[in-house]
VEXFI-87132 format. One record per residue (C-alpha): residue in three letters; x, y, z. Coordinates in steps of 0.5 Angstrom, whole numbers, m for minus. Each point is the difference from the previous one (the first is absolute). Layout:
("ALA", (X, Y, Z))
...
# end
This chain:
("MET", (8, m6, 11))
("ASN", (4, 5, 4))
("PRO", (m3, 5, 5))
("ALA", (m1, 7, m2))
("PRO", (6, 4, 2))
("GLY", (m1, 4, 7))
("PRO", (m6, 1, 4))
("ARG", (m7, 0, m3))
("LEU", (m6, 3, 2))
("ALA", (m8, m2, m1))
("VAL", (m6, 4, 2))
("ASP", (m7, m2, m1))
("ILE", (m5, 6, 2))
("GLY", (m7, m3, 2))
("GLY", (m6, 3, 2))
("THR", (2, 0, 7))
("PHE", (7, m2, 1))
("THR", (6, 1, m4))
("ASP", (5, m6, 0))
("ILE", (7, 1, m1))
("VAL", (6, m5, 0))
("VAL", (7, 1, m1))
("ALA", (5, m6, m2))
("ALA", (7, 1, 1))
("GLY", (6, m5, 1))
("GLY", (m5, m6, 0))
("ARG", (m4, 3, 6))
("LEU", (m7, 3, 0))
("ARG", (m3, 6, 4))
("THR", (m7, 1, 0))
("ALA", (m5, 6, 2))
("LYS", (m7, 1, m1))
("VAL", (m2, 8, 1))
("PRO", (m7, 3, m1))
("THR", (m2, 2, m7))
("THR", (0, 8, 0))
("ALA", (m6, 0, m5))
("GLU", (0, 8, m1))
("ALA", (7, m1, m3))
("PRO", (3, m7, m1))
("ALA", (7, 2, m1))
("ARG", (1, 2, 7))
("GLY", (m2, m6, 3))
("PHE", (5, m4, m5))
("LEU", (6, 5, 1))
("ASP", (m1, 0, 8))
("GLY", (m1, m7, 1))
("ALA", (6, m2, m5))
("ALA", (4, 5, 3))
("GLN", (m1, m3, 7))
("LEU", (1, m7, m2))
("LEU", (7, 2, m4))
("ASP", (2, 4, 6))
("ALA", (m1, m6, 5))
("ALA", (4, m4, m5))
("GLY", (6, 5, 0))
("ILE", (m1, 0, m8))
("ALA", (0, 7, m3))
("PRO", (m5, 2, m6))
("ALA", (6, 1, m5))
("GLY", (2, m8, 2))
("VAL", (m7, m3, m3))
("ALA", (1, m3, m6))
("SER", (m7, 0, m2))
("ILE", (m7, 1, 2))
("ILE", (m6, m4, m2))
("HIS", (m7, 3, 1))
("GLY", (m7, m2, 0))
("THR", (m6, 4, 1))
("THR", (m8, 0, 0))
("LEU", (m1, 7, m2))
("ALA", (m2, m1, m7))
("THR", (m5, m5, 2))
("ASN", (m3, 5, 5))
("ALA", (0, 5, m5))
("LEU", (m5, m4, m4))
("ILE", (m4, m3, 6))
("GLU", (m1, 7, 3))
("ARG", (m1, 3, m7))
("ARG", (6, 5, 2))
("GLY", (3, 1, m6))
("ALA", (2, 5, m5))
("ARG", (m5, 4, m4))
("THR", (0, m4, m6))
("ALA", (m2, 0, m8))
("LEU", (m1, m5, m5))
("VAL", (2, 1, m7))
("THR", (m3, m5, m5))
("THR", (m2, m2, m7))
("ALA", (m7, 4, m2))
("GLY", (m6, m5, 1))
("PHE", (3, m3, 6))
("ARG", (m1, 5, 6))
("ASP", (m4, m5, 4))
("SER", (4, m6, 0))
("LEU", (2, 1, 7))
("GLU", (m7, 0, 2))
("ILE", (m2, m5, m5))
("ALA", (5, m5, 3))
("ALA", (m1, m7, m2))
("GLU", (m8, 1, 0))
("SER", (0, m5, 5))
("ARG", (m3, m1, 7))
("PHE", (4, m3, 6))
("ASP", (m6, m2, 4))
("GLN", (m6, m1, m5))
("TYR", (m6, 0, 5))
("ASP", (2, 6, 4))
("MET", (m5, 5, m2))
("PHE", (4, 5, 4))
("LEU", (7, m1, m3))
("GLN", (5, 5, 0))
("LYS", (5, 0, m5))
("PRO", (7, 3, 1))
("ALA", (0, 8, m2))
("PRO", (5, 1, m5))
("LEU", (6, 4, 2))
("VAL", (m1, 5, m5))
("PRO", (m7, 3, 0))
("ARG", (m3, 1, m7))
("ARG", (1, 8, m1))
("ARG", (8, m2, 0))
("ARG", (m1, m5, m5))
("LEU", (2, 3, m6))
("THR", (1, m3, m7))
("VAL", (3, 2, m7))
("PRO", (m1, m3, m7))
("GLU", (5, m5, m1))
("ARG", (0, m7, m2))
("ILE", (5, m6, 0))
("GLY", (m2, m7, m2))
("PRO", (2, m7, 3))
("ARG", (6, m1, m4))
("GLY", (3, 7, 1))
("GLU", (m3, 3, m6))
("VAL", (m1, 7, 0))
("LEU", (m8, 1, m2))
("ARG", (0, 7, 2))
("ALA", (6, 5, 2))
("LEU", (0, 4, 6))
("THR", (1, 7, m2))
("ALA", (3, 6, 4))
("GLY", (m6, 4, 0))
("ALA", (m4, m6, 3))
("LEU", (5, 1, 6))
("GLU", (0, 7, 0))
("ALA", (m8, 0, 1))
("LEU", (1, m4, 7))
("LEU", (5, 5, 3))
("PRO", (m6, 5, 3))
("ARG", (m4, m6, 3))
("LEU", (6, m3, 3))
("GLU", (2, 7, 3))
("SER", (m7, 2, 2))
("ALA", (0, m7, 4))
("ARG", (6, 2, 3))
("VAL", (3, m7, m1))
("GLU", (6, m3, 4))
("SER", (1, m6, m4))
("VAL", (m3, m3, m7))
("ALA", (m1, m7, m2))
("VAL", (1, m1, m8))
("GLY", (m4, m6, m2))
("PHE", (m1, m1, m8))
("LEU", (m3, m6, m3))
("HIS", (5, m6, m2))
("ALA", (6, 5, 2))
("TYR", (3, m7, 2))
("ALA", (1, m1, m7))
("ASN", (2, 6, m2))
("PRO", (2, 6, 6))
("ALA", (2, 5, m5))
("HIS", (m7, 4, 1))
("GLU", (1, 0, 8))
("ARG", (7, 2, m1))
("MET", (m2, 6, m4))
("ALA", (m5, 2, 5))
("GLY", (4, m1, 6))
("GLU", (6, 4, m3))
("PHE", (m5, 6, m1))
("ILE", (m4, 0, 7))
("ALA", (7, 0, 3))
("LYS", (2, 5, m4))
("HIS", (m6, 5, 1))
("LEU", (m2, m2, 7))
("PRO", (7, m1, 4))
("GLY", (0, m3, 7))
("VAL", (m6, m4, m2))
("ALA", (1, m8, 0))
("VAL", (m1, m4, m6))
("SER", (m1, m7, m1))
("LEU", (m1, m4, m6))
("SER", (m4, m7, m1))
("ALA", (6, m2, m5))
("GLU", (5, 1, 6))
("VAL", (m4, m2, 6))
("CYS", (m4, m6, m3))
("PRO", (1, m2, m7))
("GLU", (m5, m5, m1))
("LEU", (m6, m2, m3))
("ARG", (m7, 1, 4))
("GLU", (m2, 7, 0))
("TYR", (m3, 1, 6))
("GLU", (5, m3, 4))
("ARG", (6, 4, m3))
("LEU", (m4, 6, 1))
("SER", (m2, m1, 7))
("THR", (8, m2, 2))
("THR", (2, 6, m4))
("VAL", (m5, 5, 4))
("ALA", (2, m3, 6))
("ASN", (8, 1, m1))
("ALA", (m2, 7, m2))
("TYR", (m4, 1, 6))
("VAL", (5, m2, 5))
("GLN", (6, 3, m4))
("PRO", (1, 7, 3))
("SER", (m1, m2, 8))
("MET", (5, m6, m1))
("ALA", (5, 5, m4))
("LYS", (m1, 5, 6))
("TYR", (1, m5, 5))
("LEU", (6, m4, m3))
("GLY", (3, 7, m2))
("ALA", (0, 2, 7))
("LEU", (2, m7, 3))
("ARG", (6, 1, m5))
("ASP", (2, 7, 3))
("GLY", (m1, m2, 7))
("LEU", (5, m6, m1))
("ASP", (5, 4, m4))
("ALA", (m1, 5, 6))
("ALA", (1, m5, 5))
("GLY", (7, m2, m3))
("PHE", (m2, m6, m4))
("ARG", (3, m1, m7))
("CYS", (m3, m7, m2))
("PRO", (m5, m2, m5))
("LEU", (m7, 0, 2))
("LEU", (m4, m6, m3))
("LEU", (m7, m1, 0))
("MET", (m4, m7, 1))
("THR", (m5, m1, m6))
("SER", (m6, m4, 1))
("ALA", (3, m6, m3))
("GLY", (5, m1, 5))
("GLY", (6, 3, m4))
("MET", (4, 7, 2))
("THR", (0, 5, m5))
("THR", (4, 7, m1))
("LEU", (m3, 7, 3))
("GLN", (m1, 2, m7))
("THR", (m4, m5, m2))
("ALA", (m4, 0, 6))
("LEU", (m1, 8, m2))
("LYS", (m3, m2, m7))
("PHE", (m4, m6, 2))
("PRO", (m2, 1, 7))
("ILE", (m6, m5, m1))
("ARG", (5, m6, 0))
("LEU", (1, 2, 8))
("VAL", (m7, m1, 2))
("GLU", (1, m7, 3))
("SER", (7, 1, 2))
("GLY", (0, m1, 7))
("PRO", (m4, m6, 0))
("SER", (5, m3, m5))
("GLY", (5, 0, 5))
("GLY", (m4, m4, 4))
("ALA", (m1, m5, m5))
("ILE", (8, m1, m1))
("LEU", (1, m1, 7))
("ALA", (m5, m5, 0))
("ARG", (3, m4, m6))
("HIS", (7, 0, 3))
("ALA", (m4, m3, 7))
("ALA", (m3, m5, m4))
("ARG", (6, m2, m4))
("GLN", (4, m1, 7))
("CYS", (m6, m4, 3))
("GLY", (m1, m4, m6))
("ALA", (m8, 3, m1))
("ARG", (m1, m1, m7))
("MET", (m7, 2, 1))
("ALA", (m1, 6, 5))
("LEU", (m5, 6, 2))
("SER", (4, 6, 1))
("TYR", (m4, 4, 5))
("ASP", (3, 7, 2))
("MET", (m4, 4, 5))
("GLY", (2, 7, 1))
("GLY", (m3, 6, 4))
("THR", (m5, 2, m6))
("THR", (m1, m6, m5))
("ALA", (1, m7, 0))
("LYS", (3, m3, m7))
("ILE", (m1, m8, m2))
("CYS", (4, m3, m5))
("LEU", (0, m7, m3))
("LEU", (7, m3, m1))
("GLU", (1, m7, m4))
("ALA", (6, m3, m1))
("PHE", (4, 5, 4))
("ALA", (m2, 6, m4))
("PRO", (m6, 5, 1))
("ARG", (m5, 0, m6))
("THR", (0, 6, m4))
("ALA", (m4, 4, m5))
("ARG", (m1, 5, m5))
("GLN", (m6, 4, 2))
("PHE", (m3, 1, 7))
("GLU", (m5, 5, 3))
("VAL", (1, 6, 5))
("ALA", (m6, 3, 4))
("ARG", (m5, m5, m1))
("ASN", (m7, 2, 2))
("ALA", (m2, m7, 2))
("ARG", (4, m4, 4))
("PHE", (3, m6, m3))
("MET", (m4, 1, m7))
("ALA", (4, 0, m6))
("GLY", (m2, 6, m5))
("SER", (m2, 5, 6))
("GLY", (7, 3, 0))
("LEU", (4, 4, m5))
("PRO", (4, m5, m5))
("VAL", (8, 2, 0))
("ARG", (3, m4, m5))
("ILE", (7, m1, 3))
("PRO", (5, m6, 2))
("VAL", (m2, m1, 7))
("THR", (1, m6, 6))
("GLU", (m8, m2, 0))
("MET", (m3, 0, 7))
("ILE", (m6, 3, 3))
("GLU", (0, 6, 5))
("ILE", (m5, 1, 5))
("GLY", (m1, 6, 5))
("ALA", (2, m5, 6))
("GLY", (5, 3, 4))
("GLY", (2, 2, 7))
("GLY", (m3, 6, 0))
("SER", (m6, m2, m3))
("LYS", (m6, 3, 3))
("ALA", (m5, m4, 4))
("ARG", (m8, 3, 0))
("ILE", (m7, m2, 0))
("ASP", (m3, 0, m7))
("ALA", (m7, 2, m2))
("LEU", (m3, m7, 2))
("GLY", (3, 0, 7))
("ARG", (6, m5, m2))
("LEU", (7, 1, 1))
("ALA", (4, 2, m6))
("VAL", (8, 1, 0))
("GLY", (3, 4, m6))
("PRO", (2, 2, m5))
("GLN", (0, 7, 3))
("SER", (7, 1, 4))
("ALA", (2, 4, 6))
("GLY", (7, 1, m4))
("ALA", (6, 2, 3))
("ASP", (m3, 7, 3))
("PRO", (m3, m1, 5))
("GLY", (0, m7, m1))
("PRO", (m3, m5, 5))
("ALA", (m3, 2, 6))
("CYS", (6, m4, 4))
("TYR", (5, 4, m3))
("GLY", (m2, 6, 4))
("ARG", (0, 5, m5))
("GLY", (m7, 2, 0))
("GLY", (m3, m5, m4))
("ALA", (m7, m2, 3))
("ASP", (m2, m5, m5))
("ALA", (0, m8, 2))
("THR", (5, m3, m5))
("VAL", (3, m7, m1))
("THR", (6, 2, 4))
("ASP", (m4, 2, 6))
("ALA", (m3, m7, 0))
("ASP", (6, m3, 0))
("CYS", (3, 4, 5))
("VAL", (m6, m1, 5))
("LEU", (0, m8, m2))
("GLY", (8, 1, 3))
("ARG", (3, m2, m7))
("LEU", (5, 6, 0))
("ASP", (6, 1, 4))
("ARG", (m3, 7, 3))
("LYS", (7, 3, 2))
("ARG", (4, m3, m6))
("PHE", (m5, 1, m6))
("ALA", (3, 4, m6))
("GLU", (7, m1, 3))
("GLY", (m2, 4, 6))
("ARG", (m2, 6, m4))
("ILE", (m7, m1, 2))
("ALA", (m3, m1, 7))
("LEU", (m6, m4, m1))
("ARG", (m6, 3, 4))
("ALA", (m5, m6, 2))
("ASP", (m4, 5, 4))
("ALA", (m2, 4, m7))
("ALA", (m1, m6, m4))
("GLU", (m5, m3, 5))
("ARG", (m4, 7, 0))
("ALA", (0, 0, m7))
("ILE", (m2, m7, m1))
("GLN", (m5, 1, 6))
("ARG", (m3, 6, m4))
("ALA", (0, m3, m7))
("VAL", (m2, m7, 1))
("ALA", (m1, m3, 7))
("ARG", (m5, 5, 2))
("PRO", (m4, 0, m6))
("LEU", (0, m8, 0))
("GLY", (m1, m1, 7))
("LEU", (7, m4, 1))
("SER", (6, 1, 4))
("VAL", (6, 3, m2))
("ALA", (3, m6, m1))
("ALA", (m5, m4, m4))
("ALA", (m1, 6, m4))
("ALA", (8, 0, m2))
("ALA", (0, m7, m1))
("GLY", (m6, 1, m5))
("ILE", (4, 6, m4))
("GLY", (6, m5, 0))
("GLU", (m5, m6, m3))
("MET", (m3, 5, m5))
("VAL", (6, 2, m3))
("ASP", (3, m7, 0))
("GLU", (m6, m2, m4))
("THR", (0, 6, m5))
("MET", (7, m3, m2))
("ALA", (m2, m7, 0))
("ASN", (m5, 2, m5))
("ALA", (4, 4, m4))
("ALA", (5, m6, 0))
("ARG", (m5, m5, m2))
("VAL", (m3, 4, m6))
("HIS", (7, 1, m2))
("ALA", (2, m7, 0))
("ALA", (m7, m2, m3))
("GLU", (2, 5, m6))
("HIS", (6, m4, m1))
("GLY", (m2, m7, 1))
("ALA", (5, m1, 6))
("ASP", (m1, m4, 6))
("LEU", (2, 4, 6))
("SER", (0, m7, 4))
("ARG", (7, m1, m4))
("CYS", (3, 6, 2))
("ALA", (4, 3, 5))
("LEU", (m2, 7, 3))
("ILE", (6, 5, 0))
("ALA", (m2, 6, 4))
("PHE", (4, 6, 1))
("GLY", (m2, 8, 1))
("GLY", (m1, 3, 7))
("CYS", (m6, m4, 1))
("GLY", (1, m6, m4))
("PRO", (3, m4, 5))
("LEU", (m5, 2, 5))
("HIS", (m6, m3, m4))
("ALA", (3, m5, m4))
("ALA", (m2, m6, 4))
("GLN", (m7, 1, 1))
("LEU", (0, 2, m8))
("ALA", (3, m7, m1))
("ARG", (m5, m4, 4))
("LYS", (m6, 4, m4))
("LEU", (4, m2, m7))
("GLY", (1, m7, 2))
("ILE", (8, 1, 0))
("ARG", (4, m4, 4))
("ARG", (7, 4, 0))
("VAL", (2, 7, 1))
("ILE", (7, 3, m2))
("VAL", (2, 6, 3))
("PRO", (6, 3, m3))
("ALA", (6, 4, 4))
("HIS", (m2, 7, 1))
("PRO", (m7, m1, m2))
("GLY", (m2, 7, 2))
("VAL", (4, 3, m6))
("GLY", (m2, m5, m5))
("SER", (m1, 4, m6))
("ALA", (6, 4, 1))
("LEU", (4, m6, 1))
("GLY", (m2, m3, m6))
("PHE", (2, 6, m4))
("LEU", (7, m2, 2))
("ARG", (m1, m6, m3))
("ALA", (m3, 3, m7))
("ALA", (4, 0, m6))
("ALA", (0, 6, m5))
("ALA", (m5, m2, m6))
("TYR", (m4, 3, m5))
("GLU", (m6, m3, m4))
("MET", (m3, 3, m6))
("VAL", (m6, m3, m5))
("ARG", (m1, 3, m7))
("SER", (m6, m3, m4))
("LEU", (1, m3, m7))
("HIS", (m6, m4, m2))
("MET", (3, m6, m4))
("ARG", (m3, m7, m2))
("LEU", (5, m6, 1))
("SER", (m2, m2, m7))
("ALA", (3, 7, m3))
("PHE", (5, 0, 5))
("ASP", (5, 6, m2))
("ALA", (7, m2, 4))
("ASP", (3, 7, m3))
("ALA", (m5, 4, 3))
("VAL", (0, m3, 7))
("ASN", (7, 0, 0))
("ARG", (0, 8, m1))
("LEU", (m5, 0, 5))
("TYR", (4, m3, 5))
("SER", (6, 3, m2))
("ASP", (m3, 7, 2))
("LEU", (m3, m3, 7))
("SER", (7, m2, 1))
("SER", (3, 6, m1))
("SER", (m5, 4, 4))
("GLY", (0, m5, 6))
("ARG", (8, m1, 1))
("GLU", (1, 8, 0))
("VAL", (m5, 0, 6))
("VAL", (3, m6, 4))
("ALA", (7, 2, m2))
("ALA", (m1, 7, 3))
("ALA", (m3, m4, 7))
("ALA", (5, m5, 0))
("PRO", (7, 3, m3))
("GLY", (5, m6, m3))
("ALA", (m5, m5, 2))
("ALA", (m1, m6, m5))
("LEU", (m7, 0, m3))
("THR", (m5, m5, m2))
("GLU", (m6, 0, m4))
("ARG", (m6, m4, 0))
("ARG", (m5, 1, m6))
("GLY", (m7, m2, m1))
("ALA", (m6, 1, m4))
("LEU", (m8, 0, 2))
("MET", (m3, m5, m4))
("ARG", (m7, m3, m1))
("TYR", (m4, m4, m5))
("PRO", (m4, 5, m5))
("GLY", (m6, 2, 3))
("GLN", (2, m1, 7))
("GLY", (m1, 6, 5))
("HIS", (6, m1, 5))
("GLU", (8, m2, m2))
("VAL", (5, m4, 4))
("ASP", (7, 2, 0))
("ILE", (5, m5, m4))
("GLU", (7, 1, 1))
("MET", (4, 1, m6))
("PRO", (6, m4, m3))
("ALA", (7, 3, 1))
("GLY", (4, 3, m5))
("ALA", (m3, 3, m7))
("LEU", (m6, m3, m3))
("ASP", (m1, m3, m7))
("ALA", (m6, m3, m4))
("GLU", (2, m7, 4))
("SER", (m2, 4, 7))
("ALA", (m7, 0, m1))
("ALA", (0, m8, 1))
("GLU", (3, 1, 6))
("ILE", (m4, 5, 3))
("ARG", (m6, m4, m2))
("ARG", (2, m6, 4))
("ARG", (2, 5, 6))
("PHE", (m7, 3, m1))
("GLU", (m4, m7, 0))
("ALA", (4, m3, 6))
("HIS", (m2, 6, 4))
("TYR", (m7, 1, m2))
("ALA", (m1, m8, 2))
("ARG", (3, 1, 7))
("ILE", (m5, 6, 1))
("TYR", (m6, m3, m4))
("GLY", (1, m7, 0))
("ARG", (m1, 0, m8))
("ILE", (2, 3, m6))
("LEU", (m3, 2, m7))
("PRO", (3, m5, m5))
("ASN", (2, 4, m7))
("ALA", (m3, 7, 3))
("ASP", (4, 6, m2))
("ILE", (4, 4, 6))
("GLU", (1, 7, 0))
("ALA", (4, 5, 4))
("LEU", (m3, 6, 2))
("SER", (6, 3, 4))
("TRP", (8, m1, 1))
("SER", (3, 1, 7))
("LEU", (7, 0, 2))
("THR", (3, 1, 7))
("VAL", (7, 2, 1))
("THR", (3, m2, 7))
("ALA", (7, 1, 4))
("PRO", (2, m5, 5))
("ALA", (m3, 1, 7))
("PRO", (5, 2, 6))
("ALA", (1, m5, 5))
("LEU", (m2, 1, 7))
("PRO", (1, m4, 6))
("ASP", (m5, m5, 2))
("GLY", (m3, 1, 7))
("ALA", (5, 6, 2))
("VAL", (m2, 4, 6))
("GLY", (2, 7, 2))
("ASP", (2, 4, 6))
("GLU", (m6, 3, 2))
("GLY", (2, 0, 7))
("ASP", (m4, m6, 3))
("GLY", (6, m5, 0))
("HIS", (0, m3, m7))
("GLY", (5, m4, m2))
("ASP", (4, 0, m7))
("GLY", (m4, m5, m4))
("PHE", (m3, m6, m1))
("GLY", (5, m3, m5))
("ASP", (2, 0, m7))
("CYS", (m5, 1, m6))
("PRO", (m3, m6, m2))
("GLY", (m1, 2, m7))
("GLU", (m5, 2, m5))
("ASN", (m2, m7, m2))
("ALA", (m4, m5, 4))
("ASP", (5, m6, 0))
("ASP", (6, 5, 3))
("GLY", (2, m3, 6))
("PRO", (m1, 4, 7))
("GLY", (5, 5, 3))
("ASP", (6, m3, 4))
("GLY", (0, 5, 6))
("THR", (m5, 3, 5))
("GLY", (3, 6, 2))
("ASP", (2, 3, 7))
("GLY", (m4, 3, 5))
("ILE", (m7, m3, m2))
("GLY", (m1, m3, 7))
("ASP", (3, m5, 5))
("ASP", (m5, m5, 0))
("ALA", (m7, m2, m2))
("GLY", (m2, 1, 7))
("ASP", (2, 7, 0))
("ALA", (m4, 1, m7))
("LEU", (m6, m2, 3))
("GLY", (0, 5, 6))
("ASP", (3, m4, 6))
("GLY", (5, 5, 0))
("ASP", (1, 8, 0))
("LYS", (0, 0, m7))
("SER", (m7, m1, 0))
("GLY", (m1, 7, 3))
("ASP", (m4, 2, 6))
("ARG", (m7, m4, 0))
("GLY", (m3, 7, 3))
("ASP", (2, 4, m6))
("GLY", (m3, m5, m5))
("PRO", (m7, 0, m3))
("GLY", (m4, m2, 7))
("ASP", (m5, m5, 2))
("SER", (m5, 1, m5))
("VAL", (5, m3, m5))
("GLY", (m2, m8, 1))
("HIS", (m7, 2, m1))
("GLY", (1, 4, m7))
("LEU", (4, m6, m3))
("GLY", (m2, m6, 3))
("ASP", (m6, m4, m3))
("ASN", (m3, 0, 7))
("ALA", (2, 2, 7))
("ASP", (3, m6, 2))
("ASP", (6, 1, m5))
("GLY", (4, 5, 5))
("PRO", (4, 6, m1))
("PRO", (5, m1, m6))
("THR", (7, 0, 1))
("LEU", (4, 7, m2))
("VAL", (6, m2, m4))
("GLN", (5, 5, m3))
("ARG", (1, m2, m7))
("ALA", (8, 3, 0))
("THR", (1, m6, 6))
("LEU", (m2, m5, m5))
("ARG", (5, m4, m4))
("PRO", (m1, m6, m6))
("GLY", (m3, m6, 3))
("ASP", (m4, 4, 6))
("ARG", (m7, m2, 1))
("VAL", (m6, 4, 3))
("PRO", (m6, m3, 1))
("GLY", (m7, 4, 0))
("PRO", (m3, 3, 3))
("ALA", (6, 5, 0))
("GLN", (2, 7, m3))
("ILE", (6, 1, m3))
("ALA", (2, 7, 0))
("GLU", (5, 4, m4))
("PRO", (1, 8, m1))
("GLN", (m5, 1, m6))
("THR", (m5, m6, 1))
("THR", (m2, m6, 4))
("THR", (m2, m7, m2))
("VAL", (m6, m3, 4))
("LEU", (0, m7, 1))
("PRO", (m7, m3, 2))
("PRO", (0, m7, 4))
("ASN", (1, m6, m4))
("CYS", (5, 3, m4))
("ALA", (8, 1, 0))
("ALA", (5, 4, m3))
("THR", (7, m2, m2))
("VAL", (6, 4, m2))
("ASP", (3, m3, m7))
("HIS", (7, 1, m2))
("ALA", (m1, 7, m3))
("GLY", (m4, 3, 6))
("ASN", (m7, m1, m3))
("LEU", (m5, m2, 5))
("ILE", (m4, m6, m2))
("ILE", (m7, m1, 3))
("ASP", (m3, m7, 0))
("PHE", (m7, m1, 2))
("ASP", (m2, m6, 4))
("ALA", (7, m1, 3))
("PRO", (1, m5, 5))
("PRO", (1, 2, 7))
("ALA", (7, 2, 2))
("THR", (5, m5, 3))
# end
């Protein structure tokens, strides 16, 4: 696996900060800049220019740019998408409203189901009908389509979703409608369900297609402006987009299917967690990514994050399945909650302390940023508790104002509850930690996972700050903080492979297995997928993974079964049955002997090799970093460790622990309140302040301590210790023996 030629740039735009990483010559440089919410491309371009200039790299010398963004997600959550219409089959106008005809909370008399993205007045129908086998039962006519034009024009729509019944089996009518609308309404975006989600289940297919249409114009505007800005700045490399499934795809594919970018940023974090889990031998792990606006939690089993083919966005009820809008795309499965550094603290209507999900964002941000923010946030609490290096926060770009943080907490929490500012700040931290712990417990329970067997992999700007307390709440005994955790998702982008997954429904029972039909379907999927991936990774050797979503007839859910390689024939049915029964028995503990088996949909994933990236590589942010922690230990758990420790990482363990000048002036640090904010009681004493850049493999830091770095701080409570492994990861173990 060879590294991509030339420097590579990764950019992750979050709700509060934009994270940027450049990899060149086996070295990494990182930056974290405030997100420019009104014009996200500006923060992207300005931050990238500053980082490349510091590295001495010209824009024309960058080989590739990998980008992830939350813009599509935010448009759906905040209902700031395009003015969209839905064109569907006569008689099915209200399918979006009827949904699955279920209540996500049976006993809530005031239950609020999510409103459709398209109101009823813009849901239009045409007389046409295709059967489940693709047979035309009623032809679509040009006259029927012409009758739509006055209504679409008067509604001033910006985007149209076309979703006809059984279009997955025969897309002819949808294509006819799409071509007609594109011809007569130039400038209006068109999304076809047969392209966006060619699968069974009418409601989910319509919901996904409408969501794609809803975000398409705004994403096209943003990505177009970004591409123009990159061209003007002198970049000549391809712009690749991260998908929700954790693969890279081309700009053209992203423009057509922006719904696939909904979880693009968090998927990069899952890639980083997967790599860290392999490095540390953590077969079971919980990925914990806490940024400025949200926290994302993802389970990993056998070094791999869980994946799914459907998830929900914009849930009305926290943690309640069915309370959001279903989106049927390949996705890294995780739970996301409004608990970040910018989450606002307040007293609710019952007089209780509440934190989030509302966020102060990047502008004005937390009160301690000194930019006019007046709301008390989690970051303000961390500042008051002395968990942040006030002079080096965000690489020194933001000088934290502890006095402003104290005033905000006094006004919002301390005074209403009759508490000291320190106690109120501790309460804010406790509330946000418990919110995340509860989310993790729910996520684990839904998947039957035992969290006590997991390691916690913490990253994001706020993840290492809260990881130890979260681990204690969950009964987790080991925490892993990778190198450069503050820009974890962007770093994960650099380890991503170009990949694309497609699914198409074709109902078939094994008792009537039609090998020729399945081979034709896979051939079509392969051609389409290879075209997308080859454009993102020219000249790369591509691999394919073929699967099928199968079940016993009458069941409501399917399991994903990997198909045999090569062309299928009549004899393949027996091998497919064997694979299904083995997988089904692993999940449910039994099979149904002699029962028939049916496939609903067939999937194919095309993947290019992931580029190499040195493990633990450090950069030159100007804080005395060395050249690296050694050679890459490899992707597999049985690969050996690196054989070098790099240069300039610290003269000895004494320097690393703050006995010398490298620890910095204690007067510039967090102050006396640190010990009370971190310890279990006042007798724990103030924590040691350590600069992570001074640590080298094998160094050990006992708690209470703070391990600071340019974009975050790792907080160690008492009764634990952090050790640096061969790849530069911090490994935190609880109930550690006293230092010798």
